[in-house]
N, CA, C and O atoms as CSV, one atom per row, in Angstrom:
chain,resi,resn,atom,element,x,y,z
A,1,UNK,N,N,-11.644,8.074,-32.706
A,1,UNK,CA,C,-10.484,7.278,-32.327
A,1,UNK,C,C,-10.552,5.945,-33.052
A,1,UNK,O,O,-11.600,5.300,-33.083
A,2,UNK,N,N,-9.453,5.540,-33.624
A,2,UNK,CA,C,-9.361,4.229,-34.243
A,2,UNK,C,C,-8.581,3.341,-33.297
A,2,UNK,O,O,-7.381,3.534,-33.101
A,3,UNK,N,N,-9.255,2.372,-32.711
A,3,UNK,CA,C,-8.605,1.505,-31.734
A,3,UNK,C,C,-8.324,0.145,-32.350
A,3,UNK,O,O,-9.167,-0.424,-33.043
A,4,UNK,N,N,-7.146,-0.361,-32.094
A,4,UNK,CA,C,-6.788,-1.699,-32.514
A,4,UNK,C,C,-6.266,-2.398,-31.267
A,4,UNK,O,O,-5.252,-1.997,-30.696
A,5,UNK,N,N,-6.961,-3.437,-30.854
A,5,UNK,CA,C,-6.574,-4.159,-29.654
A,5,UNK,C,C,-6.149,-5.562,-30.063
A,5,UNK,O,O,-6.917,-6.303,-30.676
A,6,UNK,N,N,-4.934,-5.910,-29.720
A,6,UNK,CA,C,-4.419,-7.243,-30.019
A,6,UNK,C,C,-4.011,-7.880,-28.698
A,6,UNK,O,O,-3.060,-7.439,-28.051
A,7,UNK,N,N,-4.733,-8.910,-28.308
A,7,UNK,CA,C,-4.443,-9.595,-27.042
A,7,UNK,C,C,-4.433,-11.102,-27.298
A,7,UNK,O,O,-5.303,-11.619,-28.000
A,8,UNK,N,N,-3.486,-11.782,-26.750
A,8,UNK,CA,C,-3.459,-13.239,-26.847
A,8,UNK,C,C,-3.749,-13.885,-25.493
A,8,UNK,O,O,-4.039,-15.079,-25.426
A,9,UNK,N,N,-3.673,-13.114,-24.428
A,9,UNK,CA,C,-3.921,-13.607,-23.076
A,9,UNK,C,C,-5.138,-12.872,-22.538
A,9,UNK,O,O,-5.205,-11.647,-22.644
A,10,UNK,N,N,-6.111,-13.589,-21.958
A,10,UNK,CA,C,-7.289,-12.909,-21.406
A,10,UNK,C,C,-6.889,-11.858,-20.368
A,10,UNK,O,O,-5.957,-12.056,-19.589
A,11,UNK,N,N,-7.604,-10.757,-20.376
A,11,UNK,CA,C,-7.330,-9.660,-19.456
A,11,UNK,C,C,-8.188,-9.876,-18.211
A,11,UNK,O,O,-9.109,-9.101,-17.952
A,12,UNK,N,N,-7.895,-10.918,-17.444
A,12,UNK,CA,C,-8.696,-11.255,-16.267
A,12,UNK,C,C,-7.990,-10.936,-14.950
A,12,UNK,O,O,-8.467,-11.310,-13.879
A,13,UNK,N,N,-6.864,-10.251,-15.032
A,13,UNK,CA,C,-6.125,-9.836,-13.842
A,13,UNK,C,C,-5.353,-8.567,-14.189
A,13,UNK,O,O,-5.141,-8.293,-15.370
A,14,UNK,N,N,-4.931,-7.792,-13.207
A,14,UNK,CA,C,-4.174,-6.571,-13.520
A,14,UNK,C,C,-2.911,-6.887,-14.323
A,14,UNK,O,O,-2.218,-7.870,-14.065
A,15,UNK,N,N,-2.640,-6.042,-15.284
A,15,UNK,CA,C,-1.452,-6.207,-16.122
A,15,UNK,C,C,-0.696,-4.880,-16.158
A,15,UNK,O,O,-1.282,-3.809,-16.003
A,16,UNK,N,N,0.597,-4.974,-16.363
A,16,UNK,CA,C,1.453,-3.794,-16.404
A,16,UNK,C,C,1.853,-3.516,-17.851
A,16,UNK,O,O,2.274,-4.416,-18.578
A,17,UNK,N,N,1.714,-2.256,-18.253
A,17,UNK,CA,C,2.026,-1.841,-19.612
A,17,UNK,C,C,2.944,-0.634,-19.607
A,17,UNK,O,O,2.941,0.164,-18.669
A,18,UNK,N,N,3.726,-0.511,-20.664
A,18,UNK,CA,C,4.470,0.704,-20.965
A,18,UNK,C,C,3.787,1.292,-22.190
A,18,UNK,O,O,3.666,0.628,-23.219
A,19,UNK,N,N,3.340,2.539,-22.077
A,19,UNK,CA,C,2.697,3.207,-23.202
A,19,UNK,C,C,3.747,3.952,-24.009
A,19,UNK,O,O,4.570,4.678,-23.452
A,20,UNK,N,N,3.717,3.772,-25.310
A,20,UNK,CA,C,4.629,4.440,-26.229
A,20,UNK,C,C,3.766,5.193,-27.229
A,20,UNK,O,O,2.860,4.615,-27.829
A,21,UNK,N,N,4.040,6.479,-27.411
A,21,UNK,CA,C,3.238,7.267,-28.343
A,21,UNK,C,C,4.067,8.419,-28.870
A,21,UNK,O,O,5.193,8.642,-28.425
A,22,UNK,N,N,3.505,9.151,-29.822
A,22,UNK,CA,C,4.200,10.283,-30.418
A,22,UNK,C,C,3.413,11.552,-30.171
A,22,UNK,O,O,2.186,11.542,-30.067
A,23,UNK,N,N,4.145,12.634,-30.081
A,23,UNK,CA,C,3.561,13.958,-29.951
A,23,UNK,C,C,4.399,14.927,-30.762
A,23,UNK,O,O,5.456,14.564,-31.280
A,24,UNK,N,N,3.932,16.146,-30.870
A,24,UNK,CA,C,4.678,17.157,-31.625
A,24,UNK,C,C,5.354,18.123,-30.675
A,24,UNK,O,O,4.748,18.577,-29.705
A,25,UNK,N,N,6.624,18.441,-30.956
A,25,UNK,CA,C,7.320,19.434,-30.138
A,25,UNK,C,C,6.956,20.836,-30.630
A,25,UNK,O,O,6.122,20.973,-31.525
A,26,UNK,N,N,7.559,21.864,-30.068
A,26,UNK,CA,C,7.207,23.246,-30.408
A,26,UNK,C,C,7.505,23.590,-31.870
A,26,UNK,O,O,6.959,24.561,-32.394
A,27,UNK,N,N,8.353,22.817,-32.528
A,27,UNK,CA,C,8.701,23.058,-33.921
A,27,UNK,C,C,7.825,22.237,-34.868
A,27,UNK,O,O,7.988,22.310,-36.086
A,28,UNK,N,N,6.888,21.452,-34.305
A,28,UNK,CA,C,6.009,20.631,-35.124
A,28,UNK,C,C,6.624,19.320,-35.565
A,28,UNK,O,O,6.085,18.634,-36.433
A,29,UNK,N,N,7.757,18.971,-34.966
A,29,UNK,CA,C,8.432,17.721,-35.293
A,29,UNK,C,C,7.936,16.610,-34.356
A,29,UNK,O,O,7.857,16.817,-33.145
A,30,UNK,N,N,7.601,15.436,-34.907
A,30,UNK,CA,C,7.160,14.333,-34.043
A,30,UNK,C,C,8.276,13.869,-33.104
A,30,UNK,O,O,9.430,13.737,-33.513
A,31,UNK,N,N,7.921,13.626,-31.852
A,31,UNK,CA,C,8.866,13.093,-30.875
A,31,UNK,C,C,8.243,11.865,-30.215
A,31,UNK,O,O,7.027,11.797,-30.034
A,32,UNK,N,N,9.081,10.902,-29.859
A,32,UNK,CA,C,8.611,9.689,-29.195
A,32,UNK,C,C,8.527,9.918,-27.692
A,32,UNK,O,O,9.384,10.578,-27.104
A,33,UNK,N,N,7.483,9.366,-27.076
A,33,UNK,CA,C,7.289,9.455,-25.634
A,33,UNK,C,C,7.078,8.034,-25.117
A,33,UNK,O,O,6.339,7.253,-25.717
A,34,UNK,N,N,7.726,7.705,-24.008
A,34,UNK,CA,C,7.561,6.388,-23.384
A,34,UNK,C,C,7.299,6.597,-21.907
A,34,UNK,O,O,8.042,7.313,-21.237
A,35,UNK,N,N,6.236,5.970,-21.390
A,35,UNK,CA,C,5.877,6.127,-19.985
A,35,UNK,C,C,6.601,5.108,-19.119
A,35,UNK,O,O,7.163,4.130,-19.612
A,36,UNK,N,N,6.571,5.360,-17.830
A,36,UNK,CA,C,7.033,4.362,-16.869
A,36,UNK,C,C,5.997,3.228,-16.852
A,36,UNK,O,O,4.844,3.458,-17.214
A,37,UNK,N,N,6.375,2.025,-16.447
A,37,UNK,CA,C,5.394,0.933,-16.368
A,37,UNK,C,C,4.216,1.324,-15.471
A,37,UNK,O,O,4.402,1.889,-14.394
A,38,UNK,N,N,3.011,1.016,-15.932
A,38,UNK,CA,C,1.799,1.337,-15.184
A,38,UNK,C,C,0.864,0.138,-15.212
A,38,UNK,O,O,0.707,-0.512,-16.245
A,39,UNK,N,N,0.247,-0.149,-14.079
A,39,UNK,CA,C,-0.655,-1.296,-13.966
A,39,UNK,C,C,-2.084,-0.866,-14.238
A,39,UNK,O,O,-2.567,0.116,-13.673
A,40,UNK,N,N,-2.759,-1.611,-15.110
A,40,UNK,CA,C,-4.168,-1.401,-15.429
A,40,UNK,C,C,-4.952,-2.617,-14.969
A,40,UNK,O,O,-4.503,-3.753,-15.120
A,41,UNK,N,N,-6.126,-2.370,-14.405
A,41,UNK,CA,C,-6.931,-3.472,-13.872
A,41,UNK,C,C,-7.925,-4.024,-14.880
A,41,UNK,O,O,-8.494,-5.095,-14.668
A,42,UNK,N,N,-8.141,-3.298,-15.984
A,42,UNK,CA,C,-9.077,-3.797,-16.993
A,42,UNK,C,C,-8.705,-3.232,-18.360
A,42,UNK,O,O,-7.994,-2.233,-18.468
A,43,UNK,N,N,-9.195,-3.885,-19.381
A,43,UNK,CA,C,-8.971,-3.416,-20.736
A,43,UNK,C,C,-9.662,-2.075,-20.951
A,43,UNK,O,O,-9.163,-1.228,-21.692
A,44,UNK,N,N,-10.808,-1.882,-20.307
A,44,UNK,CA,C,-11.531,-0.622,-20.408
A,44,UNK,C,C,-10.690,0.546,-19.870
A,44,UNK,O,O,-10.653,1.618,-20.475
A,45,UNK,N,N,-10.024,0.335,-18.744
A,45,UNK,CA,C,-9.170,1.374,-18.155
A,45,UNK,C,C,-8.031,1.737,-19.114
A,45,UNK,O,O,-7.698,2.912,-19.272
A,46,UNK,N,N,-7.445,0.735,-19.744
A,46,UNK,CA,C,-6.366,0.967,-20.709
A,46,UNK,C,C,-6.890,1.743,-21.918
A,46,UNK,O,O,-6.226,2.662,-22.396
A,47,UNK,N,N,-8.063,1.385,-22.412
A,47,UNK,CA,C,-8.652,2.073,-23.562
A,47,UNK,C,C,-8.973,3.531,-23.233
A,47,UNK,O,O,-8.773,4.412,-24.070
A,48,UNK,N,N,-9.468,3.790,-22.024
A,48,UNK,CA,C,-9.767,5.160,-21.600
A,48,UNK,C,C,-8.498,5.991,-21.564
A,48,UNK,O,O,-8.499,7.139,-22.007
A,49,UNK,N,N,-7.408,5.427,-21.039
A,49,UNK,CA,C,-6.130,6.144,-20.989
A,49,UNK,C,C,-5.649,6.483,-22.398
A,49,UNK,O,O,-5.192,7.599,-22.646
A,50,UNK,N,N,-5.750,5.527,-23.322
A,50,UNK,CA,C,-5.328,5.761,-24.701
A,50,UNK,C,C,-6.202,6.832,-25.353
A,50,UNK,O,O,-5.697,7.670,-26.100
A,51,UNK,N,N,-7.490,6.813,-25.079
A,51,UNK,CA,C,-8.395,7.813,-25.631
A,51,UNK,C,C,-8.057,9.214,-25.109
A,51,UNK,O,O,-8.087,10.185,-25.865
A,52,UNK,N,N,-7.740,9.311,-23.832
A,52,UNK,CA,C,-7.368,10.608,-23.249
A,52,UNK,C,C,-6.094,11.151,-23.884
A,52,UNK,O,O,-5.991,12.347,-24.158
A,53,UNK,N,N,-5.125,10.271,-24.116
A,53,UNK,CA,C,-3.887,10.699,-24.767
A,53,UNK,C,C,-4.179,11.220,-26.174
A,53,UNK,O,O,-3.615,12.228,-26.599
A,54,UNK,N,N,-5.058,10.532,-26.886
A,54,UNK,CA,C,-5.400,10.949,-28.237
A,54,UNK,C,C,-6.095,12.311,-28.231
A,54,UNK,O,O,-5.831,13.147,-29.095
A,55,UNK,N,N,-6.977,12.534,-27.262
A,55,UNK,CA,C,-7.665,13.821,-27.146
A,55,UNK,C,C,-6.664,14.942,-26.889
A,55,UNK,O,O,-6.866,16.068,-27.342
A,56,UNK,N,N,-5.586,14.642,-26.166
A,56,UNK,CA,C,-4.562,15.650,-25.873
A,56,UNK,C,C,-3.627,15.877,-27.060
A,56,UNK,O,O,-2.718,16.702,-26.970
A,57,UNK,N,N,-3.830,15.162,-28.172
A,57,UNK,CA,C,-3.049,15.411,-29.376
A,57,UNK,C,C,-1.955,14.399,-29.662
A,57,UNK,O,O,-1.221,14.547,-30.640
A,58,UNK,N,N,-1.831,13.384,-28.839
A,58,UNK,CA,C,-0.821,12.348,-29.097
A,58,UNK,C,C,-1.353,11.360,-30.128
A,58,UNK,O,O,-2.566,11.227,-30.296
A,59,UNK,N,N,-0.460,10.677,-30.810
A,59,UNK,CA,C,-0.873,9.735,-31.851
A,59,UNK,C,C,0.057,8.532,-31.869
A,59,UNK,O,O,1.085,8.521,-31.192
A,60,UNK,N,N,-0.313,7.515,-32.654
A,60,UNK,CA,C,0.422,6.252,-32.722
A,60,UNK,C,C,0.645,5.679,-31.320
A,60,UNK,O,O,1.771,5.354,-30.945
A,61,UNK,N,N,-0.424,5.562,-30.565
A,61,UNK,CA,C,-0.371,5.088,-29.180
A,61,UNK,C,C,-0.316,3.566,-29.173
A,61,UNK,O,O,-1.163,2.897,-29.765
A,62,UNK,N,N,0.693,3.031,-28.493
A,62,UNK,CA,C,0.877,1.589,-28.402
A,62,UNK,C,C,1.080,1.219,-26.939
A,62,UNK,O,O,1.834,1.878,-26.223
A,63,UNK,N,N,0.402,0.161,-26.498
A,63,UNK,CA,C,0.573,-0.345,-25.138
A,63,UNK,C,C,1.329,-1.661,-25.199
A,63,UNK,O,O,0.818,-2.650,-25.725
A,64,UNK,N,N,2.533,-1.680,-24.670
A,64,UNK,CA,C,3.353,-2.898,-24.645
A,64,UNK,C,C,3.291,-3.506,-23.257
A,64,UNK,O,O,3.613,-2.856,-22.262
A,65,UNK,N,N,2.870,-4.774,-23.205
A,65,UNK,CA,C,2.759,-5.439,-21.905
A,65,UNK,C,C,4.140,-5.784,-21.361
A,65,UNK,O,O,4.999,-6.286,-22.087
A,66,UNK,N,N,4.340,-5.510,-20.077
A,66,UNK,CA,C,5.584,-5.854,-19.409
A,66,UNK,C,C,5.398,-7.264,-18.847
A,66,UNK,O,O,4.492,-7.519,-18.054
A,67,UNK,N,N,6.253,-8.146,-19.266
A,67,UNK,CA,C,6.133,-9.554,-18.819
A,67,UNK,C,C,7.185,-9.869,-17.788
A,67,UNK,O,O,7.248,-10.995,-17.293
């Protein structure tokens, strides 16, 4: 997994993110997927979620913070 983490605010409290990533449909065409807002209590928890998505075959995973 190649992880790129860009944070400007310390992750010292729970934060809410929308995960956006791509997957392949049955025809092999990339499709965009966007999750409902989800709260993470640590950067480690967010990284684990992204890693699990990657293991399931998703790619270009981006976590956008909901402000």
